[in-house]
DSSP file (Angstrom, degrees, kcal/mol; ACC not computed):
  #  RESIDUE AA STRUCTURE BP1 BP2  ACC     N-H-->O    O-->H-N    N-H-->O    O-->H-N    TCO  KAPPA ALPHA  PHI   PSI    X-CA   Y-CA   Z-CA
    1    1 A X              0   0    0      0, 0.0     2,-0.1     0, 0.0     0, 0.0   0.000 360.0 360.0 360.0 134.7   37.9   -4.7  -47.0
    2    2 A X     >  -     0   0    0      1,-0.1     4,-1.9     4,-0.0     5,-0.2  -0.365 360.0-112.5 -82.1 164.5   35.1   -2.3  -47.9
    3    3 A X  H  > S+     0   0    0      1,-0.2     4,-2.5     2,-0.2     5,-0.2   0.873 117.8  56.8 -61.8 -37.4   33.5    0.1  -45.4
    4    4 A X  H  > S+     0   0    0      1,-0.2     4,-2.3     2,-0.2    -1,-0.2   0.908 106.7  48.3 -62.6 -42.6   30.3   -1.8  -45.7
    5    5 A X  H  > S+     0   0    0      2,-0.2     4,-2.3     1,-0.2    -1,-0.2   0.892 111.3  50.4 -64.6 -41.1   32.0   -5.1  -44.6
    6    6 A X  H  X S+     0   0    0     -4,-1.9     4,-2.5     2,-0.2    -2,-0.2   0.916 110.3  49.7 -64.6 -43.4   33.7   -3.3  -41.6
    7    7 A X  H  X S+     0   0    0     -4,-2.5     4,-2.4     2,-0.2    -2,-0.2   0.929 112.3  47.6 -61.8 -45.5   30.4   -1.8  -40.5
    8    8 A X  H  X S+     0   0    0     -4,-2.3     4,-2.4     1,-0.2    -1,-0.2   0.891 111.3  51.5 -62.5 -39.3   28.7   -5.2  -40.7
    9    9 A X  H  X S+     0   0    0     -4,-2.3     4,-2.4     2,-0.2    -2,-0.2   0.913 110.0  48.5 -63.9 -43.7   31.5   -6.8  -38.8
   10   10 A X  H  X S+     0   0    0     -4,-2.5     4,-2.5     2,-0.2    -2,-0.2   0.912 111.5  50.4 -62.9 -43.0   31.3   -4.2  -36.0
   11   11 A X  H  X S+     0   0    0     -4,-2.4     4,-2.4     2,-0.2    -2,-0.2   0.913 111.2  48.5 -62.3 -42.8   27.5   -4.7  -35.8
   12   12 A X  H  X S+     0   0    0     -4,-2.4     4,-2.5     2,-0.2    -2,-0.2   0.920 111.9  48.8 -63.9 -44.2   28.0   -8.5  -35.5
   13   13 A X  H  X S+     0   0    0     -4,-2.4     4,-2.3     1,-0.2    -2,-0.2   0.917 112.9  47.7 -63.2 -43.6   30.7   -8.1  -32.8
   14   14 A X  H  X S+     0   0    0     -4,-2.5     4,-2.4     2,-0.2    -1,-0.2   0.899 111.7  50.5 -63.8 -40.8   28.5   -5.7  -30.8
   15   15 A X  H  X S+     0   0    0     -4,-2.4     4,-2.5     2,-0.2    -2,-0.2   0.912 111.1  48.2 -63.8 -42.6   25.5   -8.0  -31.1
   16   16 A X  H  X S+     0   0    0     -4,-2.5     4,-2.5     2,-0.2    -2,-0.2   0.914 111.4  51.0 -64.0 -42.1   27.5  -11.0  -29.9
   17   17 A X  H  X S+     0   0    0     -4,-2.3     4,-2.2     2,-0.2    -2,-0.2   0.914 110.9  48.2 -60.7 -43.6   28.8   -9.0  -27.0
   18   18 A X  H  X S+     0   0    0     -4,-2.4     4,-2.2     2,-0.2    -2,-0.2   0.917 112.0  49.3 -63.6 -44.3   25.3   -7.9  -26.0
   19   19 A X  H  X S+     0   0    0     -4,-2.5     4,-2.4     1,-0.2    -2,-0.2   0.905 111.4  49.2 -62.6 -41.9   24.0  -11.5  -26.2
   20   20 A X  H  X S+     0   0    0     -4,-2.5     4,-2.5     2,-0.2    -1,-0.2   0.893 110.1  50.6 -65.5 -39.1   26.9  -12.8  -24.1
   21   21 A X  H  X S+     0   0    0     -4,-2.2     4,-2.2     2,-0.2    -2,-0.2   0.904 112.2  47.0 -66.9 -39.4   26.4  -10.1  -21.4
   22   22 A X  H  X S+     0   0    0     -4,-2.2     4,-2.0     2,-0.2    -2,-0.2   0.896 111.0  52.6 -66.5 -39.7   22.6  -10.9  -21.2
   23   23 A X  H  X S+     0   0    0     -4,-2.4     4,-0.8     1,-0.2    -2,-0.2   0.941 111.8  45.2 -59.8 -47.4   23.4  -14.6  -21.1
   24   24 A X  H >< S+     0   0    0     -4,-2.5     3,-0.5     1,-0.2    -1,-0.2   0.886 110.7  54.6 -64.6 -38.3   25.8  -14.0  -18.2
   25   25 A X  H 3< S+     0   0    0     -4,-2.2    49,-0.4     1,-0.2    -1,-0.2   0.876 117.6  34.2 -63.2 -38.0   23.4  -11.8  -16.4
   26   26 A X  H 3< S+     0   0    0     -4,-2.0    -1,-0.2    -5,-0.1    -2,-0.2   0.362  93.6 108.2-102.8   4.5   20.5  -14.3  -16.4
   27   27 A X  S << S-     0   0    0     -4,-0.8    47,-0.4    -3,-0.5     2,-0.2  -0.415  81.4 -91.7 -79.4 159.6   22.5  -17.6  -16.0
   28   28 A X        +     0   0    0     45,-0.1     2,-0.3    -2,-0.1    45,-0.2  -0.490  58.1 164.8 -67.9 135.7   22.5  -19.6  -12.8
   29   29 A X  E     -A   72   0A   0     43,-2.5    43,-3.4    -2,-0.2     2,-0.2  -0.958  42.4 -87.0-148.8 165.8   25.3  -18.6  -10.5
   30   30 A X  E >   -A   71   0A   0     -2,-0.3     3,-1.6    41,-0.2     4,-0.4  -0.527  38.6-123.6 -73.4 141.7   26.4  -18.8   -6.9
   31   31 A X  G >  S+     0   0    0     39,-3.0     3,-1.6    36,-0.6     4,-0.3   0.848 109.6  59.9 -58.2 -36.9   25.0  -16.1   -4.6
   32   32 A X  G >  S+     0   0    0     35,-0.3     3,-1.1    38,-0.3    -1,-0.3   0.709  89.8  72.4 -67.8 -16.9   28.5  -15.0   -3.5
   33   33 A X  G <  S+     0   0    0     -3,-1.6    -1,-0.3     1,-0.2    -2,-0.2   0.724  87.0  64.6 -67.5 -20.0   29.3  -14.2   -7.2
   34   34 A X  G <  S+     0   0    0     -3,-1.6     2,-0.6    -4,-0.4    -1,-0.2   0.719 100.1  57.0 -73.1 -19.7   26.9  -11.2   -6.9
   35   35 A X    <   +     0   0    0     -3,-1.1     2,-0.3    -4,-0.3     3,-0.3  -0.914  67.5 167.2-120.6 106.5   29.2   -9.6   -4.3
   36   36 A X        +     0   0    0     -2,-0.6    60,-0.2     1,-0.2    -3,-0.0  -0.861  61.6  16.5-116.8 153.7   32.8   -9.0   -5.3
   37   37 A X  S    S-     0   0    0     -2,-0.3    59,-0.8     1,-0.2     2,-0.3   0.886  78.1-171.4  55.9  44.5   35.5   -6.9   -3.6
   38   38 A X  E     +B   95   0A   0     -3,-0.3    57,-0.3    57,-0.2    -1,-0.2  -0.518  17.8 172.9 -70.8 126.5   33.5   -6.7   -0.3
   39   39 A X  E     -     0   0A   0     55,-3.5     2,-0.3     1,-0.4    56,-0.2   0.767  64.5 -10.1-101.1 -38.1   35.1   -4.3    2.1
   40   40 A X  E     -B   94   0A   0     54,-1.7    54,-3.0    20,-0.1    -1,-0.4  -0.982  55.0-138.6-157.6 165.4   32.5   -4.3    4.9
   41   41 A X  E     -BC  93  54A   0     13,-2.6    13,-3.4    -2,-0.3     2,-0.4  -0.993  15.5-160.8-130.3 134.6   29.0   -5.5    5.7
   42   42 A X  E     -BC  92  53A   0     50,-2.9    50,-3.1    -2,-0.4     2,-0.3  -0.944   6.0-174.1-118.9 140.5   26.3   -3.5    7.5
   43   43 A X  E     +BC  91  52A   0      9,-2.7     9,-2.9    -2,-0.4     2,-0.3  -0.923  33.9  82.4-123.3 151.6   23.2   -4.8    9.3
   44   44 A X  S    S-     0   0    0     46,-0.6     7,-0.2    -2,-0.3    46,-0.1  -0.930  70.1 -39.9 150.6-170.2   20.5   -2.8   10.8
   45   45 A X        -     0   0    0     -2,-0.3     5,-0.0     2,-0.3     6,-0.0  -0.153  64.6 -91.9 -80.8 178.8   17.3   -0.8   10.4
   46   46 A X  S    S+     0   0    0      2,-0.1     2,-0.3     3,-0.0    -1,-0.1   0.785 111.4  69.6 -67.4 -26.4   16.6    1.6    7.6
   47   47 A X  S >  S-     0   0    0      1,-0.1     3,-0.7     3,-0.0    -2,-0.3  -0.684  87.7-129.0 -88.8 152.3   17.9    4.5    9.6
   48   48 A X  G >  S+     0   0    0     -2,-0.3     3,-0.9     1,-0.2    -1,-0.1   0.462  91.3  86.1 -80.2  -0.6   21.7    4.5   10.1
   49   49 A X  G 3  S+     0   0    0      1,-0.2    -1,-0.2    -5,-0.0    -3,-0.0   0.863  94.5  39.3 -68.3 -35.9   21.5    5.0   13.9
   50   50 A X  G <  S+     0   0    0     -3,-0.7     2,-0.2     2,-0.1    -1,-0.2   0.074  88.8 133.0-101.8  23.1   21.1    1.3   14.7
   51   51 A X    <   -     0   0    0     -3,-0.9     2,-0.5    -7,-0.2    -7,-0.2  -0.539  39.3-160.8 -85.6 139.8   23.6    0.0   12.2
   52   52 A X  E     -C   43   0A   0     -9,-2.9    -9,-2.7    -2,-0.2     2,-0.5  -0.977   9.6-160.6-114.6 128.1   26.3   -2.5   12.9
   53   53 A X  E     -C   42   0A   0     -2,-0.5     2,-0.5   -11,-0.2   -11,-0.2  -0.933   4.5-165.5-114.4 132.1   29.2   -2.7   10.4
   54   54 A X  E     +C   41   0A   0    -13,-3.4   -13,-2.6    -2,-0.5    83,-0.0  -0.964  18.7 160.9-115.2 124.7   31.6   -5.6   10.2
   55   55 A X        +     0   0    0     -2,-0.5     2,-0.3   -15,-0.2    -1,-0.1   0.269  30.7 123.8-127.6  11.6   34.8   -5.2    8.3
   56   56 A X     >  -     0   0    0      1,-0.1     4,-2.3     2,-0.0     5,-0.2  -0.579  59.8-137.0 -75.4 133.7   37.0   -8.1    9.5
   57   57 A X  H  > S+     0   0    0     -2,-0.3     4,-2.8     1,-0.2     5,-0.2   0.871 102.8  54.8 -58.8 -39.9   38.2  -10.2    6.6
   58   58 A X  H  > S+     0   0    0      2,-0.2     4,-2.2     1,-0.2    -1,-0.2   0.906 109.7  46.9 -62.1 -41.4   37.5  -13.4    8.5
   59   59 A X  H  > S+     0   0    0      2,-0.2     4,-2.5     1,-0.2    -2,-0.2   0.918 112.8  48.4 -67.0 -43.6   33.9  -12.4    9.0
   60   60 A X  H  X S+     0   0    0     -4,-2.3     4,-2.6     1,-0.2    -2,-0.2   0.912 112.2  49.4 -63.6 -42.2   33.4  -11.4    5.4
   61   61 A X  H  X S+     0   0    0     -4,-2.8     4,-2.2     2,-0.2    -1,-0.2   0.891 110.3  51.4 -63.0 -39.4   35.0  -14.7    4.2
   62   62 A X  H  X S+     0   0    0     -4,-2.2     4,-2.1    -5,-0.2    -2,-0.2   0.921 111.6  46.6 -63.7 -43.7   32.7  -16.6    6.5
   63   63 A X  H  X S+     0   0    0     -4,-2.5     4,-2.7     1,-0.2    -2,-0.2   0.919 112.0  50.0 -65.2 -43.0   29.6  -14.8    5.2
   64   64 A X  H  X S+     0   0    0     -4,-2.6     4,-1.9     1,-0.2    -1,-0.2   0.876 109.0  52.8 -63.7 -36.1   30.7  -15.3    1.6
   65   65 A X  H  < S+     0   0    0     -4,-2.2     4,-0.5     2,-0.2    -1,-0.2   0.917 110.7  47.5 -63.4 -43.0   31.3  -19.0    2.3
   66   66 A X  H >< S+     0   0    0     -4,-2.1     3,-1.1     1,-0.2    -2,-0.2   0.934 113.6  47.0 -62.1 -46.6   27.7  -19.3    3.7
   67   67 A X  H >< S+     0   0    0     -4,-2.7     3,-1.7     1,-0.2   -36,-0.6   0.793  99.1  70.2 -67.4 -27.5   26.3  -17.4    0.7
   68   68 A X  T 3< S+     0   0    0     -4,-1.9    -1,-0.2     1,-0.3    -2,-0.2   0.694  85.9  67.4 -66.3 -17.6   28.3  -19.6   -1.8
   69   69 A X  T <  S+     0   0    0     -3,-1.1     2,-0.4    -4,-0.5    -1,-0.3   0.635  88.8  80.5 -77.4 -11.4   26.1  -22.6   -1.0
   70   70 A X    <   -     0   0    0     -3,-1.7   -39,-3.0    -4,-0.2     2,-0.4  -0.806  67.6-151.1-101.0 135.7   23.1  -20.9   -2.6
   71   71 A X  E     -A   30   0A   0     -2,-0.4    49,-2.9   -41,-0.2    50,-0.7  -0.873  19.1-173.1-102.1 134.8   22.5  -20.9   -6.4
   72   72 A X  E     -AD  29 119A   0    -43,-3.4   -43,-2.5    -2,-0.4     2,-0.4  -0.879  15.0-163.6-127.9 158.3   20.5  -17.9   -7.8
   73   73 A X  E     - D   0 118A   0     45,-1.8    45,-2.7    -2,-0.3   -45,-0.1  -0.986  30.4-112.6-142.3 131.7   19.0  -17.0  -11.1
   74   74 A X  E     - D   0 117A   0    -47,-0.4     2,-0.5   -49,-0.4    43,-0.3  -0.350  28.8-125.3 -65.7 139.4   17.9  -13.5  -12.1
   75   75 A X        -     0   0    0     41,-2.8    41,-0.4     1,-0.1     3,-0.3  -0.744  12.9-156.4 -87.2 128.3   14.2  -13.0  -12.6
   76   76 A X  S    S+     0   0    0     -2,-0.5     2,-0.4     1,-0.3    -1,-0.1   0.876  86.0  25.8 -74.2 -37.5   13.4  -11.5  -16.0
   77   77 A X        +     0   0    0      1,-0.1    -1,-0.3     2,-0.1     0, 0.0  -0.813  64.3 177.8-130.9  92.7   10.0  -10.1  -15.0
   78   78 A X    >   +     0   0    0     -2,-0.4     3,-1.5    -3,-0.3    -1,-0.1   0.228  29.9 141.6 -82.9  17.6    9.7   -9.3  -11.3
   79   79 A X  T 3   +     0   0    0      1,-0.2     3,-0.1     3,-0.0    -2,-0.1  -0.286  65.2  22.5 -60.4 140.6    6.1   -7.9  -11.5
   80   80 A X  T 3  S+     0   0    0      1,-0.3     2,-0.5     0, 0.0    -1,-0.2   0.454  81.2 140.8  85.8   1.5    3.9   -8.7   -8.6
   81   81 A X    <   -     0   0    0     -3,-1.5     2,-0.4     2,-0.0    -1,-0.3  -0.675  26.6-178.9 -80.5 125.0    6.6   -9.5   -6.1
   82   82 A X        -     0   0    0     -2,-0.5     2,-0.4    -3,-0.1    -3,-0.0  -0.984   9.7-162.6-127.7 135.2    5.7   -8.2   -2.6
   83   83 A X        -     0   0    0     -2,-0.4     2,-0.4    22,-0.0     3,-0.0  -0.899  12.4-139.8-114.4 145.0    7.7   -8.4    0.5
   84   84 A X    >>  -     0   0    0     -2,-0.4     3,-0.9     1,-0.1     4,-0.6  -0.828  22.6-124.2 -98.3 146.1    6.5   -8.0    4.1
   85   85 A X  G >4 S+     0   0    0     -2,-0.4     3,-0.8     1,-0.3    -1,-0.1   0.865 109.0  49.5 -56.9 -40.3    8.9   -6.1    6.4
   86   86 A X  G 34 S+     0   0    0      1,-0.2    -1,-0.3     3,-0.0    -3,-0.0   0.694 106.1  56.6 -77.3 -16.8    9.1   -8.9    9.0
   87   87 A X  G <4 S+     0   0    0     -3,-0.9     2,-0.4     2,-0.0    -1,-0.2   0.559  94.2  84.2 -88.0  -7.7    9.9  -11.6    6.4
   88   88 A X    <<  -     0   0    0     -3,-0.8     2,-0.5    -4,-0.6    17,-0.2  -0.790  60.3-155.6-106.6 137.7   12.9   -9.8    5.1
   89   89 A X  E     - E   0 104A   0     15,-2.6    15,-3.1    -2,-0.4     2,-0.4  -0.948  22.2-154.1-104.9 124.2   16.5   -9.8    6.4
   90   90 A X  E     + E   0 103A   0     -2,-0.5   -46,-0.6    13,-0.2     2,-0.3  -0.817  19.6 166.4-108.8 139.7   18.3   -6.6    5.2
   91   91 A X  E     -BE  43 102A   0     11,-2.4    11,-3.4    -2,-0.4     2,-0.5  -0.995  25.3-142.8-147.1 145.2   22.0   -6.2    4.7
   92   92 A X  E     -BE  42 101A   0    -50,-3.1   -50,-2.9    -2,-0.3     2,-0.6  -0.946  13.6-158.9-108.0 131.0   24.3   -3.5    3.1
   93   93 A X  E     -BE  41 100A   0      7,-3.2     7,-3.1    -2,-0.5     2,-0.6  -0.948   6.2-157.3-111.5 119.1   27.4   -4.8    1.3
   94   94 A X  E     +BE  40  99A   0    -54,-3.0   -55,-3.5    -2,-0.6   -54,-1.7  -0.854  15.1 178.9-101.0 122.6   30.1   -2.2    0.8
   95   95 A X  E     -B   38   0A   0      3,-3.3   -57,-0.2    -2,-0.6   -58,-0.1  -0.444  48.0 -85.9-107.9-174.6   32.5   -2.8   -2.0
   96   96 A X  S    S+     0   0    0    -59,-0.8   -59,-0.1   -60,-0.2   -58,-0.1   0.877 125.0  21.4 -60.3 -38.6   35.4   -0.7   -3.2
   97   97 A X  S    S+     0   0    0      1,-0.1     2,-0.3   -60,-0.1    -1,-0.2   0.641 126.0  10.5-108.9 -17.8   33.2    1.4   -5.5
   98   98 A X        -     0   0    0      2,-0.0    -3,-3.3    -5,-0.0     2,-0.4  -0.937  59.6-117.3-155.3 172.2   29.7    1.2   -4.2
   99   99 A X  E     -E   94   0A   0     -2,-0.3     2,-0.5    -5,-0.2    -5,-0.2  -0.987  25.7-159.2-121.0 128.6   27.3    0.1   -1.5
  100  100 A X  E     -E   93   0A   0     -7,-3.1    -7,-3.2    -2,-0.4     2,-0.5  -0.928   7.9-148.7-111.3 126.7   24.6   -2.5   -2.3
  101  101 A X  E     -E   92   0A   0     -2,-0.5    11,-0.5    -9,-0.2     2,-0.4  -0.817  20.7-166.3 -88.9 130.4   21.4   -2.9   -0.2
  102  102 A X  E     -EF  91 111A   0    -11,-3.4   -11,-2.4    -2,-0.5     2,-0.6  -0.977  11.2-161.6-125.7 128.1   20.4   -6.5   -0.2
  103  103 A X  E     -EF  90 110A   0      7,-2.6     7,-2.3    -2,-0.4     2,-0.6  -0.943   9.7-159.6-109.2 119.1   17.0   -7.8    0.9
  104  104 A X  E     +EF  89 109A   0    -15,-3.1   -15,-2.6    -2,-0.6     2,-0.2  -0.880  13.6 174.5-100.8 120.4   16.9  -11.6    1.7
  105  105 A X        -     0   0    0      3,-3.1    19,-0.4    -2,-0.6   -17,-0.1  -0.584  51.9 -89.1-106.4 179.3   13.5  -13.3    1.7
  106  106 A X  S    S+     0   0    0     -2,-0.2    18,-2.7     1,-0.2    17,-0.7   0.894 120.2   5.2 -62.1 -39.6   13.2  -17.0    2.1
  107  107 A X  S    S+     0   0    0     16,-0.2    12,-2.6    15,-0.1     2,-0.3   0.248 125.5  59.1-130.0  13.8   13.4  -17.8   -1.6
  108  108 A X  E     - G   0 118A   0     10,-0.2    -3,-3.1    16,-0.1     2,-0.4  -0.974  55.0-158.0-140.7 156.0   14.2  -14.5   -3.2
  109  109 A X  E     -FG 104 117A   0      8,-2.3     8,-2.8    -2,-0.3     2,-0.5  -0.997   7.4-161.8-132.2 138.0   16.8  -11.7   -3.1
  110  110 A X  E     -FG 103 116A   0     -7,-2.3    -7,-2.6    -2,-0.4     2,-0.5  -0.984   9.1-178.5-123.1 126.5   16.3   -8.2   -4.1
  111  111 A X  E >>  -FG 102 115A   0      4,-2.7     4,-2.6    -2,-0.5     3,-2.6  -0.924  33.2-127.9-119.3 101.4   19.2   -5.8   -4.9
  112  112 A X  T 34 S+     0   0    0    -11,-0.5   -11,-0.2    -2,-0.5    -2,-0.0  -0.192  92.9  17.4 -53.9 136.3   17.7   -2.4   -5.7
  113  113 A X  T 34 S+     0   0    0      1,-0.1    -1,-0.3   -13,-0.1   -13,-0.0   0.211 127.9  55.2  86.5 -14.9   19.0   -1.1   -9.0
  114  114 A X  T <4 S-     0   0    0     -3,-2.6     2,-0.3     1,-0.2    -2,-0.2   0.745 103.4-112.1-114.4 -48.9   20.3   -4.5  -10.0
  115  115 A X  E  <  - G   0 111A   0     -4,-2.6    -4,-2.7     2,-0.0     2,-0.3  -0.896  27.4 -58.0 148.2-174.5   17.3   -6.9   -9.8
  116  116 A X  E     - G   0 110A   0    -41,-0.4   -41,-2.8    -2,-0.3     2,-0.4  -0.833  40.5-163.3-106.9 144.0   15.5   -9.7   -8.3
  117  117 A X  E     -DG  74 109A   0     -8,-2.8    -8,-2.3    -2,-0.3     2,-0.4  -0.987  13.9-137.9-130.0 138.3   16.9  -13.2   -8.0
  118  118 A X  E     -DG  73 108A   0    -45,-2.7   -45,-1.8    -2,-0.4     2,-0.7  -0.789  20.8-132.3 -87.5 136.5   15.2  -16.6   -7.2
  119  119 A X  E >   -D   72   0A   0    -12,-2.6     3,-0.8    -2,-0.4   -47,-0.2  -0.831  19.4-166.1 -88.7 115.2   17.1  -18.8   -4.8
  120  120 A X  T 3  S+     0   0    0    -49,-2.9    -1,-0.2    -2,-0.7   -48,-0.1   0.805  84.5  31.9 -77.6 -30.9   17.1  -22.2   -6.6
  121  121 A X  T 3  S+     0   0    0    -50,-0.7    -1,-0.2   -14,-0.0   -49,-0.1  -0.188 112.5 123.2-118.6  41.2   18.2  -24.3   -3.7
  122  122 A X    <   +     0   0    0     -3,-0.8     2,-0.2   -51,-0.1   -15,-0.1  -0.076  46.9 139.5 -87.9-169.5   16.6  -22.3   -0.9
  123  123 A X        -     0   0    0    -17,-0.7   -16,-0.2   -18,-0.1     2,-0.2   0.418  64.1-124.9 -79.5 158.1   15.1  -21.2    1.3
  124  124 A X        -     0   0    0    -18,-2.7     2,-1.6   -19,-0.4     3,-0.1  -0.512  21.2-119.4 -69.3 135.1   17.9  -19.1    2.7
  125  125 A X     >  +     0   0    0     -2,-0.2     4,-1.5     1,-0.2     3,-0.4  -0.608  36.0 176.3 -78.6  89.0   18.6  -19.9    6.3
  126  126 A X  H  > S+     0   0    0     -2,-1.6     4,-2.4     1,-0.2    -1,-0.2   0.776  77.1  63.5 -69.1 -24.5   17.9  -16.5    7.9
  127  127 A X  H  > S+     0   0    0      2,-0.2     4,-2.4     1,-0.2    -1,-0.2   0.886 102.7  49.0 -62.9 -38.3   18.5  -18.0   11.3
  128  128 A X  H  > S+     0   0    0     -3,-0.4     4,-2.1     2,-0.2    -2,-0.2   0.875 109.6  51.3 -69.8 -36.8   22.1  -18.6   10.3
  129  129 A X  H  X S+     0   0    0     -4,-1.5     4,-2.1     2,-0.2    -2,-0.2   0.916 111.4  48.8 -62.3 -42.0   22.4  -15.1    9.0
  130  130 A X  H  X S+     0   0    0     -4,-2.4     4,-2.5     1,-0.2    -2,-0.2   0.905 110.8  49.1 -65.3 -41.5   21.0  -13.8   12.4
  131  131 A X  H  X S+     0   0    0     -4,-2.4     4,-2.1     2,-0.2    -1,-0.2   0.856 108.5  54.4 -68.6 -32.7   23.5  -16.0   14.3
  132  132 A X  H  X S+     0   0    0     -4,-2.1     4,-1.4     2,-0.2    -1,-0.2   0.933 109.8  47.8 -60.4 -46.0   26.3  -14.7   12.1
  133  133 A X  H  X S+     0   0    0     -4,-2.1     4,-1.0     1,-0.2     3,-0.3   0.930 112.0  48.4 -60.9 -46.9   25.3  -11.2   13.1
  134  134 A X  H  X S+     0   0    0     -4,-2.5     4,-0.8     1,-0.2     3,-0.3   0.849 106.0  58.9 -64.7 -34.3   25.1  -12.1   16.8
  135  135 A X  H  < S+     0   0    0     -4,-2.1    -1,-0.2     1,-0.2    -2,-0.2   0.877 114.3  35.8 -61.4 -38.2   28.5  -13.7   16.7
  136  136 A X  H  X S+     0   0    0     -4,-1.4     4,-0.5    -3,-0.3     3,-0.3   0.489  96.0  83.9 -98.4  -3.9   30.2  -10.5   15.5
  137  137 A X  H >< S+     0   0    0     -4,-1.0     3,-1.1    -3,-0.3    -1,-0.2   0.923  91.1  50.6 -62.6 -43.8   28.1   -8.0   17.5
  138  138 A X  T 3< S+     0   0    0     -4,-0.8    -1,-0.2     1,-0.2    -2,-0.1   0.707 104.1  59.2 -68.5 -20.3   30.2   -8.4   20.6
  139  139 A X  T 34        0   0    0     -3,-0.3    -1,-0.2     1,-0.2    -2,-0.2   0.599 360.0 360.0 -86.4 -10.6   33.4   -7.9   18.7
  140  140 A X    <<        0   0    0     -3,-1.1    -1,-0.2    -4,-0.5    -2,-0.2   0.424 360.0 360.0-104.9 360.0   32.5   -4.4   17.4
């Protein structure tokens, strides 16, 4: 095999890899697929003084089960999306390696640094998220 053939082969393999990663990034998926290796979940205001952290496995599994019922798809061009403070439910998801801030609106989700997602079978039941929070407030 010549050097030219090897270079073309490497370019083709890299291009296929890039296309597959973009396909996976923008394909429809279950909302819980966005959060893997969850260690704890924090709820609260933007300052850390009023934060509640839940790290019980049962609670995390319950939340992931709730989130799994929603299908999401990443938005390619999120220009013009505006959220009002009172319409958004905010949560921090702590994984083994990082912490993700997640903003839930009725039919959209924003994860800063990762992107915006449309909820395809929404709206998200923020009342159920709130009742989940209230259920575990007394246990911490």
